[in-house]
C-alpha positions as CSV (number, residue, x, y, z in Angstrom):
1,X,-178.0,-149.6,93.6
2,X,-180.6,-150.8,96.2
3,X,-182.7,-153.8,95.2
4,X,-186.2,-154.5,96.5
5,X,-188.1,-157.8,96.7
6,X,-191.2,-157.9,94.7
7,X,-193.5,-157.8,97.7
8,X,-191.7,-154.7,99.1
9,X,-191.8,-152.9,95.7
10,X,-195.6,-153.7,95.4
11,X,-196.2,-152.3,99.0
12,X,-194.3,-149.1,98.2
13,X,-196.4,-148.5,95.0
14,X,-199.7,-149.6,96.6
15,X,-200.2,-152.4,94.0
16,X,-200.3,-156.2,94.3
17,X,-197.3,-158.5,93.8
18,X,-198.9,-159.8,90.7
19,X,-198.9,-156.2,89.2
20,X,-195.2,-155.9,89.8
21,X,-194.7,-159.4,88.1
22,X,-196.8,-158.2,85.1
23,X,-194.6,-155.2,84.8
24,X,-191.6,-157.4,84.8
25,X,-193.2,-159.7,82.2
26,X,-194.1,-156.7,80.0
27,X,-190.6,-155.2,80.2
28,X,-191.6,-152.2,82.4
29,X,-189.3,-153.4,85.1
30,X,-186.2,-155.6,85.0
31,X,-185.8,-158.3,87.6
32,X,-182.6,-159.8,88.9
33,X,-182.0,-162.6,91.4
34,X,-180.5,-161.8,94.8
35,X,-178.0,-163.9,96.7
36,X,-180.9,-165.9,98.2
37,X,-182.4,-166.7,94.8
38,X,-185.3,-164.3,95.1
39,X,-186.5,-162.0,92.4
40,X,-185.6,-158.4,93.1
41,X,-186.0,-155.1,91.2
42,X,-183.7,-152.2,91.0
43,X,-184.7,-149.3,93.3
44,X,-183.8,-146.6,90.8
45,X,-185.8,-148.3,88.1
46,X,-188.7,-148.7,90.5
47,X,-188.5,-145.0,91.4
48,X,-188.6,-144.1,87.7
49,X,-191.7,-146.3,87.2
50,X,-193.4,-144.8,90.3
51,X,-192.9,-141.3,88.9
52,X,-194.4,-142.3,85.5
53,X,-197.3,-144.1,87.2
54,X,-198.1,-141.3,89.6
55,X,-201.4,-139.7,88.8
56,X,-203.0,-137.0,90.9
57,X,-206.4,-135.7,90.7
58,X,-206.9,-132.6,88.7
59,X,-206.5,-129.3,90.7
60,X,-210.0,-127.9,90.8
61,X,-208.9,-124.5,91.8
62,X,-206.9,-123.6,88.6
63,X,-204.7,-121.0,90.4
64,X,-201.1,-120.2,89.9
65,X,-198.9,-121.0,92.9
66,X,-195.2,-121.2,93.8
67,X,-196.0,-124.1,96.0
68,X,-195.2,-127.4,94.2
69,X,-196.6,-129.7,96.9
70,X,-200.3,-129.6,96.1
71,X,-202.5,-132.5,97.2
72,X,-206.1,-132.7,95.8
73,X,-208.3,-134.8,98.1
74,X,-211.5,-135.3,100.0
75,X,-212.3,-134.0,103.4
76,X,-212.7,-137.1,105.7
77,X,-212.9,-135.6,109.0
78,X,-213.4,-132.2,110.7
79,X,-212.9,-131.7,114.5
80,X,-214.0,-128.1,115.3
81,X,-214.6,-126.1,118.4
82,X,-215.4,-122.3,118.7
83,X,-211.8,-121.2,117.9
84,X,-209.9,-124.0,116.1
85,X,-210.4,-126.9,113.7
86,X,-208.5,-130.0,112.6
87,X,-209.3,-130.9,109.1
88,X,-208.2,-134.2,107.6
89,X,-208.0,-134.9,103.9
90,X,-207.4,-138.2,102.0
91,X,-205.3,-137.2,99.0
92,X,-204.8,-140.5,97.1
93,X,-202.9,-142.7,99.4
94,X,-201.8,-139.8,101.6
95,X,-203.6,-138.5,104.7
96,X,-203.0,-134.8,105.2
97,X,-204.0,-133.0,108.4
98,X,-204.4,-129.3,108.8
99,X,-204.9,-127.1,111.8
100,X,-206.8,-123.9,111.1
101,X,-209.3,-121.5,112.7
102,X,-212.9,-122.6,112.8
103,X,-213.6,-119.3,110.9
104,X,-211.4,-120.6,108.0
105,X,-213.4,-123.8,107.9
106,X,-216.7,-121.9,107.7
107,X,-215.4,-119.4,105.1
108,X,-214.1,-122.3,102.9
109,X,-217.4,-124.2,103.2
110,X,-215.5,-127.3,104.2
111,X,-217.7,-130.3,105.0
112,X,-217.2,-134.1,105.0
113,X,-216.8,-135.3,101.5
114,X,-216.0,-132.0,99.9
115,X,-213.0,-131.6,97.5
116,X,-210.1,-129.5,98.8
117,X,-206.5,-128.9,98.0
118,X,-203.8,-129.2,100.7
119,X,-200.9,-126.9,99.8
120,X,-197.6,-127.4,101.6
121,X,-194.9,-124.8,101.3
122,X,-191.9,-125.5,103.6
123,X,-188.3,-125.0,103.8
124,X,-187.8,-128.0,106.0
125,X,-188.4,-131.5,104.7
126,X,-187.0,-134.4,106.7
127,X,-186.0,-137.6,104.8
128,X,-185.6,-140.8,106.7
129,X,-184.3,-144.3,105.7
130,X,-184.8,-147.7,107.3
131,X,-182.3,-148.4,110.0
132,X,-179.1,-150.0,108.8
133,X,-179.4,-148.8,105.2
134,X,-177.4,-146.0,103.7
């Protein structure tokens, strides 16, 4: 099992080192000591906690969809010309960018600060790991 240093675990979850230490103190995570004497947490256990802690904003659309990758967020940027537009959403910690027609932006009533849902339906998902790890 991969082990992560506390600071790396905190960075992955977007929390402080102290938050990870509190989770360890409260028994939410188990810490071990690596060969250098540093506290580390088990990657699988961290992944489990990350899934439990994950909270997404409620989907304001209330529609049924086969797409499982739905990201509720706020429109943070719109770059639009006569034909095409680039719309940027901030969905929690994730930046999602969509290219669409300018007509679609107008039809959807998108404007800076409006709530929108980015729906991703793809048969290709690329997974990468840091160099030297397997």
